[in-house]
C-alpha positions in Angstrom: -62.5 110.5 -103.1 -64.5 108.8 -105.7 -68.0 110.2 -106.5 -69.8 106.9 -105.9 -68.3 106.1 -102.5 -68.5 107.9 -99.1 -66.3 107.3 -96.1 -67.9 106.6 -92.7 -66.2 106.0 -89.4 -67.4 103.3 -87.0 -66.3 103.3 -83.4 -65.2 105.9 -81.0 -61.8 104.8 -79.7 -58.9 105.3 -82.0 -57.6 101.6 -81.7 -61.1 100.4 -82.5 -61.9 102.9 -85.2 -62.7 101.2 -88.5 -63.1 103.1 -91.7 -65.4 101.5 -94.2 -66.3 102.4 -97.7 -69.9 102.2 -98.5 -71.7 103.1 -101.7 -73.0 106.6 -101.9 -76.8 106.3 -102.2 -77.0 109.7 -103.7 -75.5 108.2 -106.9 -77.6 105.0 -106.8 -80.6 104.6 -109.1 -82.6 102.8 -106.3 -82.6 105.9 -104.0 -85.8 107.9 -103.6 -86.3 111.1 -101.7 -89.5 111.3 -99.6 -91.6 114.3 -98.6 -91.1 113.3 -94.9 -88.5 115.6 -93.3 -87.9 113.1 -90.5 -87.3 110.2 -92.9 -86.1 111.8 -96.1 -84.7 108.6 -97.8 -86.2 105.5 -99.3 -84.8 102.7 -101.3 -86.7 101.0 -104.2 -85.1 97.7 -103.2 -86.7 97.9 -99.7 -90.0 99.5 -100.6 -91.6 99.4 -97.1 -88.7 101.1 -95.3 -87.8 104.8 -95.1 -84.6 106.1 -93.4 -83.2 109.0 -91.5 -79.8 108.3 -93.0 -78.7 106.9 -96.3 -79.9 103.4 -96.8 -76.4 102.1 -97.5 -75.3 103.2 -94.0 -78.3 101.4 -92.5 -77.3 98.2 -94.4 -73.7 98.5 -93.3 -74.7 99.0 -89.6 -77.2 96.1 -89.8 -75.1 93.6 -91.6 -71.5 94.8 -91.5 -71.3 94.6 -95.3 -71.7 97.0 -98.1 -75.1 97.3 -99.8 -75.3 94.6 -102.5 -78.0 96.3 -104.4 -76.1 99.5 -105.3 -76.3 100.4 -109.0 -74.8 103.6 -110.3 -77.2 105.9 -112.0 -76.8 106.1 -115.7 -75.0 109.3 -116.8 -72.8 109.4 -113.7 -69.1 108.6 -114.2 -66.9 107.1 -111.5 
């Protein structure tokens, strides 16, 4: 598995199960970690929102597409 991608599974039934690849926010330069234990993640692209899960998963669930704002942190190799 590549460092900059994570696998998530959507759906519960095996025939309907879809595996999507979404950017790993932990390697994105836009990710911020908050002090709020209930909502630990924030994205600099969406400054007013905080998340319980990684923002790229929220974007995928909301739009059905991968996050278009992902930018790999400098110093991290793919």
